[in-house]
C-alpha positions, 0 to 999 in steps of 0.5 A: 663963684668969686668973693664979689659975687652976690649970694645965691638965691634962697628960693633957688636953693630951696627948689634945688633941695626939693628936686634933689630929694624927690628926683623929679622937677614935677614932684618938686613943683608939686611939693613946693606949690610951684609950676614945673616951668618955674622949677625948671627955670630956677634950676637952669638959673642956679646951674648958670650961676654955679657954672655947672650942671647939677642934674642929669635929665632922664626920661623919668625924672633926674639924677643928681651929679656929684656936685649936686650931692655935695651941695645938697649935703651942705644945704639940707640941715640949714634949710630944714632948720630955716623951714622949721622957723619959718613954719612957726606961727598960727597953728593950722590943722595938719593935712591928711597923711597919705599912706600906701602899700599892699592891701592885705598888710595894710588892712590886717596889720597896719591899720590896727597899729595906726588906729589910736592916732585918730584920737590925736587928730590924725587923718589917714588916706590909705591907697593899696597897690603894687610896690613899683608904681607906688614908689614912683607915685611917692617920688611924685609927691602923691603919697607921704609913706609907702610900705614896699615889698622891696628896698628902693634903689638909689638915694632919692628915697629913704627906706627902713625895714618894717616887717619880715613876712614868712611864707607857709604852704597850707591847705584845708583839712580835707586836702591835708588829710589826703596828703598825709604821708605823701612825698612833697612837692610831687604829691601836689602836682595834680591838686588844685592851686589857689594863687594871687596871680596867673604867674604864681609869684609867691608859690614860685618863690616858695618852690625855688627857695624850699624845693630848689626847682621851678614850680610847674603848675597852673592855678585852679583859682586866682584872686588878686588879693591874698585875703581872697586866696586865704578864703578860697583855700580855707573853703577847700578850693586847693592848696596855697602859699600865704604869708604867715601873718595873714593865716595865723588865726586859721592855722590856730583854729584848724581851718587851715593846716601846714603842709610843710615845715621847712627848716629855712622858710622863705621870708620877704622884708617889707620896708617903710619908704619916704622922701628924704628930709623932715616932712612938712606935715607933723602927722606924717612923723607921728604915723612913721614913728608909730609904725617903726615902734611897732616894727621894733616890737615885731623884731623882738618877739 
């Protein structure tokens, strides 16, 4: 570009920033209310205008090239400020906030944290699912916030630690009494196991972390919801590995008992994930800020 060239097209720059932040032409089109061909055409025109490619096209979305990162860094603040000014005007009711994450954590912890926001007019639309597909859907614009069980890779999504969940080895009192004084983990080899899935992801992680070897077992009961695993274990179906937040009441009441107290229990961190940049919906900010405030309280206790 030379000094005599006309200024860059503002609409193209807005579209570029949306593509950079979402990592997808499709997601950017949905976010901006444009068709995907329009987004593609604007990016092609901007690249021709700048004389260089901005994105590497991949089977699933796009990846910014170094020049795109530099351009996004220069554009983000002024375009976000301009969007704030352009959005000023007659007040409209914000859209619902779309929140997604693990069913158990959403239902037993986060909905209670967010419940007071409904008195401020916040509307929530909650979806449960597994982390990887939910993060893909977040990039595609289907969700506003996702609670993920791992930190997403790359820079197309922004993540903040939300909560640490500690895993505990538990069983109903009848099984705990039977195991009293027995050597673990060998004593569990022939006792029924209640698990989340056939491949025993949570129990296998506990075994590797605590006992230092691979768990070789088959589940007596599988339930694809940890609340179901909790109910089955408390009813005496077998032993289980559960996040401590989920079975705290049952441990306090005696409906379940700890079978093991490792010095270094396995812990998994949950992250609150969103697309970069200020959300267009102010209620997304209310929900995010309330969740992160709760996260600070959890870490201080």
